[in-house]
C-alpha positions as CSV (number, residue, x, y, z in Angstrom):
1,M,0.0,0.0,0.0
2,Q,2.8,2.4,0.9
3,Q,4.6,1.5,-2.4
4,L,1.4,2.3,-4.3
5,R,1.2,5.7,-2.6
6,K,4.8,6.4,-3.3
7,R,4.2,5.6,-7.0
8,W,1.1,7.9,-7.3
9,L,2.5,10.9,-5.4
10,P,5.0,12.0,-8.1
11,I,2.3,11.6,-10.7
12,L,-0.2,13.6,-8.7
13,A,2.3,16.4,-8.0
14,A,3.2,16.6,-11.7
15,A,-0.4,16.8,-12.6
16,L,-1.1,19.6,-10.2
17,I,1.9,21.5,-11.4
18,I,0.9,21.2,-15.1
19,G,-2.8,22.0,-14.3
20,G,-1.7,25.1,-12.3
21,S,0.5,26.3,-15.1
22,V,-2.3,25.9,-17.6
23,A,-4.8,27.7,-15.3
24,W,-2.3,30.5,-14.6
25,Y,-1.7,30.9,-18.3
26,N,-5.4,31.0,-19.3
27,W,-6.6,33.0,-16.2
28,P,-6.7,36.8,-17.1
29,S,-4.8,39.2,-14.9
30,A,-6.5,42.1,-13.3
31,A,-5.0,44.4,-16.0
32,S,-6.3,42.1,-18.7
33,A,-9.7,42.1,-17.2
34,A,-9.7,45.9,-17.1
35,V,-8.7,45.9,-20.8
36,A,-11.5,43.6,-21.6
37,T,-14.2,45.5,-19.8
38,L,-13.1,49.2,-20.1
39,N,-12.2,49.6,-23.7
40,A,-13.8,50.9,-26.9
41,P,-13.1,50.2,-30.5
42,V,-11.9,52.8,-33.0
43,R,-15.0,53.7,-35.0
44,S,-14.7,54.3,-38.7
45,G,-17.4,56.2,-40.7
46,T,-19.0,59.6,-41.1
47,F,-18.2,61.8,-38.1
48,K,-20.7,64.5,-37.3
49,V,-19.9,67.6,-35.2
50,V,-23.1,68.3,-33.3
51,V,-23.9,71.1,-30.8
52,T,-26.6,70.1,-28.5
53,T,-28.8,72.7,-26.8
54,T,-32.0,72.9,-24.8
55,G,-34.7,75.1,-26.1
56,E,-38.3,76.1,-25.6
57,L,-41.1,75.8,-28.3
58,R,-43.0,78.9,-29.2
59,A,-45.1,80.0,-32.2
60,R,-43.5,82.0,-35.0
61,K,-46.8,83.9,-35.5
62,F,-49.2,84.8,-32.8
63,V,-51.9,87.3,-31.9
64,Q,-51.4,89.6,-28.8
65,V,-54.1,89.6,-26.2
66,Q,-54.0,93.2,-25.0
67,G,-55.6,95.3,-22.3
68,P,-57.1,98.7,-22.9
69,T,-55.0,100.6,-25.4
70,A,-56.3,104.1,-24.4
71,A,-55.4,103.8,-20.8
72,Q,-52.7,106.4,-21.0
73,T,-55.1,109.0,-22.3
74,V,-57.0,108.9,-19.0
75,N,-53.8,108.8,-16.9
76,V,-54.2,105.1,-15.9
77,Y,-50.8,103.6,-16.3
78,Q,-50.8,100.3,-14.4
79,S,-53.0,97.8,-12.7
80,K,-52.9,94.1,-11.5
81,I,-54.3,91.1,-13.2
82,A,-57.3,90.1,-11.0
83,S,-58.1,86.9,-12.9
84,I,-57.0,85.0,-16.0
85,V,-58.0,81.7,-17.6
86,P,-55.6,78.8,-17.2
87,E,-52.7,78.6,-19.6
88,G,-53.4,76.3,-22.5
89,S,-57.2,77.0,-22.5
90,V,-58.7,76.9,-25.9
91,V,-60.9,80.0,-26.4
92,K,-63.2,81.4,-29.1
93,E,-63.4,84.9,-30.4
94,G,-65.0,87.1,-27.8
95,D,-64.4,84.8,-24.8
96,V,-63.2,86.5,-21.6
97,I,-59.5,85.8,-21.0
98,A,-58.6,88.1,-18.1
99,E,-59.9,90.7,-15.8
100,L,-57.8,93.7,-14.6
101,D,-58.2,95.3,-11.2
102,R,-60.4,98.4,-11.7
103,S,-59.3,100.3,-8.6
104,P,-56.9,102.7,-10.3
105,A,-59.5,103.5,-13.0
106,A,-62.3,103.8,-10.4
107,T,-60.4,106.6,-8.7
108,K,-59.9,108.4,-12.0
109,L,-63.6,107.9,-12.8
110,A,-64.6,109.5,-9.5
111,D,-62.3,112.5,-10.2
112,V,-63.6,112.9,-13.7
113,T,-67.3,112.6,-12.6
114,L,-66.7,115.4,-10.1
115,S,-65.0,117.6,-12.7
116,L,-67.9,117.0,-15.1
117,Q,-70.4,118.1,-12.5
118,K,-68.5,121.2,-11.9
119,A,-68.2,121.9,-15.6
120,Q,-72.0,121.4,-16.0
121,A,-72.7,123.9,-13.2
122,E,-70.3,126.5,-14.7
123,Y,-72.0,126.0,-18.1
124,T,-75.4,126.6,-16.6
125,T,-74.2,129.6,-14.7
126,A,-72.7,131.0,-17.9
127,Q,-76.0,130.5,-19.7
128,L,-78.0,132.4,-17.0
129,D,-75.5,135.2,-16.8
130,S,-75.4,135.6,-20.6
131,A,-79.2,135.6,-20.8
132,L,-79.5,138.2,-18.0
133,N,-76.9,140.5,-19.5
134,L,-78.3,140.3,-23.0
135,A,-81.8,141.0,-21.8
136,Q,-80.6,144.1,-19.9
137,S,-78.7,145.3,-23.0
138,R,-81.8,144.8,-25.2
139,E,-83.8,146.8,-22.7
140,D,-81.3,149.6,-22.7
141,V,-81.5,149.7,-26.5
142,R,-85.3,149.9,-26.4
143,T,-85.2,152.6,-23.7
144,A,-82.8,154.7,-25.8
145,E,-85.0,154.3,-28.8
146,Y,-88.0,155.6,-26.8
147,T,-86.0,158.5,-25.6
148,L,-84.9,159.3,-29.2
149,E,-88.5,159.3,-30.3
150,E,-89.5,161.7,-27.4
151,K,-86.6,164.1,-28.5
152,K,-87.9,164.1,-32.0
153,I,-91.3,165.1,-30.9
154,A,-89.9,167.8,-28.7
155,K,-87.9,169.2,-31.6
156,E,-91.0,169.4,-33.8
157,Q,-92.8,171.2,-31.0
158,A,-90.0,173.7,-30.5
159,Q,-89.9,174.9,-34.1
160,Y,-92.0,177.9,-33.2
161,E,-90.2,178.7,-30.0
162,A,-87.3,181.0,-29.4
163,P,-84.0,180.1,-31.0
164,S,-82.4,179.0,-27.7
165,I,-85.2,176.6,-27.1
166,K,-84.9,175.2,-30.6
167,R,-81.1,174.8,-30.1
168,Q,-81.7,172.9,-26.9
169,A,-84.1,170.6,-28.7
170,D,-81.6,169.9,-31.4
171,I,-78.9,169.1,-28.8
172,D,-81.3,166.7,-26.9
173,L,-82.2,164.9,-30.1
174,E,-78.5,164.4,-31.0
175,K,-77.8,163.0,-27.6
176,A,-80.7,160.6,-27.9
177,Q,-79.4,159.4,-31.2
178,R,-75.9,158.8,-29.9
179,A,-77.4,157.0,-26.8
180,V,-79.3,154.6,-29.2
181,E,-76.1,153.9,-31.2
182,Q,-74.1,153.3,-27.9
183,A,-76.8,151.0,-26.6
184,K,-76.7,148.9,-29.8
185,R,-72.9,148.7,-29.7
186,N,-73.1,147.6,-26.1
187,L,-75.7,144.9,-27.0
188,D,-73.4,143.7,-29.8
189,T,-70.3,143.5,-27.5
190,K,-72.2,141.7,-24.8
191,T,-73.5,139.3,-27.3
192,K,-70.0,138.5,-28.5
193,Q,-68.8,138.2,-24.8
194,A,-71.6,135.7,-24.1
195,V,-70.8,133.6,-27.2
196,A,-67.1,133.5,-26.2
197,K,-67.9,132.6,-22.6
198,M,-70.3,129.9,-23.6
199,A,-67.7,128.5,-26.0
200,S,-65.2,128.4,-23.2
201,V,-67.4,126.7,-20.6
202,G,-68.8,124.5,-23.4
203,A,-65.4,123.3,-24.4
204,D,-64.5,122.5,-20.8
205,L,-67.8,120.6,-20.5
206,G,-67.2,118.7,-23.7
207,R,-63.6,117.8,-22.5
208,Q,-64.9,116.4,-19.3
209,Q,-67.7,114.5,-21.1
210,N,-65.1,113.0,-23.4
211,Q,-62.9,112.2,-20.5
212,L,-65.7,110.4,-18.8
213,K,-66.5,108.5,-22.0
214,N,-62.9,107.5,-22.4
215,I,-62.5,106.3,-18.9
216,Q,-65.7,104.3,-19.2
217,E,-64.3,102.7,-22.4
218,V,-61.0,102.0,-20.6
219,M,-62.9,100.4,-17.7
220,S,-64.8,98.2,-20.1
221,G,-61.5,97.2,-21.6
222,F,-60.4,95.9,-18.2
223,T,-62.5,92.8,-19.2
224,I,-60.0,91.4,-21.8
225,K,-61.6,89.3,-24.5
226,A,-60.1,87.0,-27.1
227,P,-59.6,88.9,-30.5
228,S,-59.6,85.5,-32.3
229,P,-59.9,81.8,-31.5
230,G,-56.8,80.0,-30.3
231,M,-54.9,78.6,-27.3
232,V,-54.0,81.0,-24.4
233,I,-50.3,81.2,-23.7
234,Y,-49.0,83.4,-20.9
235,I,-46.3,86.0,-21.8
236,R,-43.1,86.4,-19.8
237,E,-42.0,89.4,-17.9
238,W,-38.6,91.0,-18.1
239,N,-37.3,88.5,-15.4
240,G,-38.5,85.4,-17.3
241,K,-41.4,84.8,-15.0
242,K,-44.8,84.2,-16.7
243,K,-47.6,86.7,-16.0
244,G,-50.5,85.4,-14.0
245,V,-52.9,86.4,-11.3
246,G,-51.4,89.3,-9.3
247,S,-48.9,90.2,-12.0
248,Q,-48.5,93.8,-12.9
249,W,-50.0,95.1,-16.1
250,N,-48.9,98.5,-17.4
251,A,-49.8,100.6,-20.4
252,W,-46.3,100.2,-21.9
253,E,-46.4,96.4,-21.8
254,N,-50.0,96.1,-22.8
255,S,-50.2,92.3,-23.5
256,V,-51.3,89.8,-20.9
257,A,-51.2,86.6,-23.2
258,T,-50.9,85.4,-26.7
259,L,-52.9,83.3,-29.1
260,P,-50.2,81.4,-31.1
261,D,-50.5,79.8,-34.6
262,L,-49.7,76.2,-33.7
263,T,-49.0,75.3,-37.3
264,Q,-45.8,77.4,-37.4
265,M,-43.5,76.6,-34.5
266,E,-39.9,77.4,-33.6
267,S,-37.5,76.4,-30.8
268,Q,-35.9,79.4,-29.0
269,T,-32.6,78.4,-27.5
270,Y,-29.4,80.0,-26.2
271,V,-25.9,78.9,-27.2
272,N,-22.7,79.8,-25.3
273,E,-20.1,82.0,-26.8
274,V,-17.7,79.1,-27.4
275,D,-20.1,77.1,-29.6
276,V,-22.0,80.0,-31.4
277,R,-19.1,80.5,-33.8
278,K,-19.7,77.0,-35.2
279,L,-23.3,77.9,-36.1
280,A,-24.7,79.4,-39.3
281,V,-28.1,80.2,-40.6
282,G,-29.6,77.2,-42.6
283,Q,-27.7,74.5,-40.7
284,P,-29.9,71.3,-40.2
285,V,-31.2,70.5,-36.7
286,Q,-32.7,67.4,-35.2
287,I,-35.4,68.4,-32.7
288,S,-36.6,66.0,-30.0
289,L,-39.2,66.7,-27.3
290,D,-38.5,66.0,-23.6
291,A,-42.1,65.0,-23.4
292,D,-41.6,62.4,-26.1
293,P,-37.9,61.6,-26.7
294,S,-38.8,59.1,-29.4
295,K,-40.2,61.8,-31.7
296,K,-37.6,63.4,-33.9
297,L,-38.5,66.5,-36.0
298,P,-36.4,68.2,-38.7
299,G,-35.5,71.8,-38.3
300,K,-33.1,74.5,-39.4
301,I,-31.5,77.6,-37.9
302,T,-33.3,80.8,-39.1
303,E,-31.7,83.4,-36.9
304,I,-28.6,83.9,-34.7
305,A,-28.3,86.9,-32.4
306,N,-25.3,89.2,-33.2
307,V,-25.0,90.4,-29.5
308,G,-24.6,88.1,-26.5
309,E,-26.6,88.5,-23.3
310,Q,-26.3,87.5,-19.7
311,R,-29.2,85.1,-18.8
312,P,-30.3,84.4,-15.3
313,N,-28.4,81.6,-13.5
314,Q,-25.8,81.4,-16.2
315,D,-22.2,82.5,-15.7
316,S,-21.1,83.0,-19.4
317,K,-22.6,85.1,-22.2
318,V,-25.0,83.3,-24.5
319,F,-26.5,84.1,-27.9
320,E,-30.1,83.6,-28.8
321,V,-30.7,81.2,-31.6
322,K,-34.1,80.5,-33.3
323,I,-34.7,77.1,-34.9
324,Q,-37.7,76.6,-37.2
325,V,-39.6,73.3,-37.0
326,L,-40.0,72.2,-40.6
327,Q,-42.6,69.6,-39.9
328,A,-46.0,70.5,-38.5
329,D,-47.2,68.3,-35.6
330,T,-50.5,68.5,-33.7
331,T,-48.8,67.5,-30.4
332,L,-46.5,70.5,-30.3
333,R,-47.4,73.1,-27.7
334,P,-45.7,76.4,-26.8
335,G,-43.5,76.1,-23.8
336,M,-42.5,72.5,-24.4
337,T,-38.8,71.8,-23.7
338,T,-36.8,70.6,-26.7
339,S,-33.4,69.1,-27.2
340,N,-31.8,70.5,-30.3
341,A,-28.9,68.7,-32.0
342,I,-27.4,71.2,-34.4
343,E,-25.2,69.5,-37.1
344,T,-22.3,72.0,-37.7
345,A,-20.0,69.7,-39.8
346,S,-20.0,66.2,-41.3
347,I,-16.7,64.5,-42.0
348,P,-16.7,61.2,-44.1
349,N,-14.4,58.2,-43.5
350,A,-13.1,59.4,-40.2
351,L,-11.6,57.4,-37.3
352,S,-13.0,58.4,-34.0
353,I,-12.8,57.4,-30.3
354,P,-14.6,58.5,-27.1
355,L,-13.4,61.7,-25.5
356,E,-12.8,59.8,-22.2
357,A,-10.0,57.8,-23.8
358,V,-7.9,60.8,-24.6
359,M,-5.5,62.5,-22.2
360,S,-2.9,65.3,-22.6
361,E,0.7,65.3,-21.6
362,G,3.4,67.8,-22.5
363,G,1.2,69.3,-25.1
364,Y,0.7,65.9,-26.9
365,S,-2.4,63.7,-26.9
366,Y,-2.2,60.1,-25.9
367,V,-4.4,57.1,-25.6
368,Y,-3.9,53.7,-24.0
369,K,-4.2,51.2,-26.8
370,R,-4.8,47.5,-26.4
371,D,-2.0,45.5,-28.1
372,G,-2.9,41.8,-27.8
373,R,-2.7,41.0,-24.0
374,S,-0.7,44.1,-23.3
375,V,-1.3,47.9,-23.2
376,V,0.6,50.6,-25.2
377,K,0.6,54.3,-24.5
378,Q,0.0,55.6,-28.0
379,M,0.5,59.2,-29.2
380,I,-2.3,60.5,-31.5
381,E,-3.0,63.5,-33.6
382,P,-6.5,64.7,-32.7
383,G,-9.0,66.4,-35.0
384,A,-12.5,67.8,-34.7
385,M,-14.7,66.6,-31.8
386,N,-18.3,66.6,-30.8
387,D,-20.0,66.1,-27.4
388,N,-18.9,62.5,-27.1
389,E,-16.1,61.6,-29.6
390,I,-13.0,63.0,-31.2
391,I,-11.4,62.3,-34.6
392,V,-8.0,60.7,-34.6
393,R,-6.0,61.7,-37.7
394,R,-2.9,59.7,-37.0
395,G,-1.8,57.1,-34.4
396,L,-4.6,54.5,-34.5
397,A,-6.1,52.1,-37.0
398,K,-9.6,50.9,-37.6
399,D,-9.4,47.7,-35.7
400,D,-7.6,49.1,-32.6
401,H,-9.2,49.3,-29.2
402,V,-8.5,52.0,-26.6
403,L,-9.0,52.1,-22.9
404,L,-11.6,54.5,-21.5
405,T,-9.6,54.9,-18.3
406,P,-5.8,54.7,-17.8
407,P,-4.5,51.5,-16.2
408,A,-4.0,51.6,-12.4
409,D,-0.4,50.3,-12.8
410,K,1.5,52.0,-15.6
411,T,4.8,50.2,-14.9
412,G,6.4,48.7,-17.9
413,I,3.9,50.3,-20.4
414,K,5.7,51.2,-23.7
415,T,5.1,54.6,-25.3
416,E,4.8,54.9,-29.0
417,T,5.1,58.4,-30.6
418,I,4.4,59.9,-34.0
419,P,7.6,61.3,-35.6
420,G,7.5,64.9,-36.5
421,L,4.2,65.6,-34.7
422,K,4.2,69.0,-33.0
423,P,2.5,69.7,-29.7
424,A,-1.0,71.1,-29.9
425,V,-0.5,73.5,-27.0
426,P,2.6,74.9,-25.2
427,S,3.9,72.5,-22.6
428,S,3.3,75.2,-19.9
429,T,-0.4,74.8,-20.5
430,A,-0.4,71.0,-20.6
431,G,-3.1,69.6,-18.4
432,D,-5.0,72.9,-18.2
433,T,-8.4,71.9,-19.2
434,A,-9.5,75.5,-19.5
435,K,-6.9,76.1,-22.2
436,S,-6.8,72.6,-23.8
437,L,-10.4,71.7,-24.1
438,S,-13.9,72.8,-23.1
439,L,-15.7,69.6,-22.2
440,P,-19.5,69.5,-22.7
441,A,-21.7,70.0,-19.7
442,G,-22.2,66.9,-17.6
443,K,-19.1,65.2,-19.2
444,P,-16.6,63.9,-16.6
445,L,-12.9,64.7,-17.0
446,P,-10.6,61.8,-17.8
447,A,-9.1,60.0,-14.9
448,G,-5.8,61.2,-13.6
449,P,-4.2,64.6,-13.9
450,A,-4.2,64.6,-17.7
451,A,-6.9,66.3,-19.7
452,V,-8.1,66.1,-23.3
453,P,-6.4,68.7,-25.6
454,K,-8.2,71.1,-27.8
455,P,-7.8,69.9,-31.4
456,K,-6.6,72.1,-34.2
457,G,-9.2,73.3,-36.6
């Protein structure tokens, strides 16, 4: 029995040694496992440079729903929105959309009513004064005429009297004639005075009546009705907040809502100053809705702002960009959030790799390339890039695989360079992500101190 054990022990030991060697040879190392799980192939094909932005749908054409347009003429400049129909309500022409607070106009109405009553009283007083003065003047004319007639009779009777008496009769007759003429002139003057005074008080009365009529029309305009059928969309104030109940209405910003034409829609978006130089009017855009990501709609850029602006909650300057939706869709509604993929360039037959695989060192770009069971640090010449990938002009082939993260142990890894390749940035700025590359929002930096360089062109 002991001899049998002695015979099998060497055989068993040899079998264990051989089996262990085979297992060790076939069992992947930790580095090999990392290569197998965290690598990506070099992709070949058409490379598209895309700028992705978030926008908001709005109608290209719309009808303004406005408050009273004549409010300034009655010195009513602002009020508050007392009530308004819910946003998105479908209304018909003539339907009530909003009500404005009438308190400011009611105060003006009371003032105008009081002024009108005063003007009416002054007009009546002027009428009575004019009638009384003219009646007195007419009586004076008639009295003067009677006196003239008496003097004529006295002159006829004095023709047989002494010369002195005849002379006195002539003088009295002349005075009576002059008195009649003066009385008539006084009547004419007082008539003109009465006409002028009545015109003055009449004009003031008419002005107050018109003011009352205007303010009544303005107050009726505080009930805002739909000028045409459509869907009610609130407008935004200067701070971006939508107007609603309690919001301020003023005569300079007269609108409270809009009735958009839903057949012509556009996406209003803002692009940062780094990416806006890549855009041009007419570039194609693929529009998707956050409410339905599976729906893709074609679009194109129709307008790019020439001047940047500082938007709330944004650190950098942005430029407004308008994107027309080329395909009408009944599900589109103003205010929907869109994702706009703007195609700024298309490069055929390009090799590309993920941005995460590229790092910068000494002004050169490198990747860790899988070479069989080993890893090689490969220098590359980068090209254009988009939000996720970057073109490799030299340094990689179609069938190569690159690691998405650098190996934990870089000992013994060989570095392969490209002869004659110049650094993309000065060595003093190597690793400075602000100078070497602006990564897209939400994209993590590559592992380690290195960063992705900004490609030429």
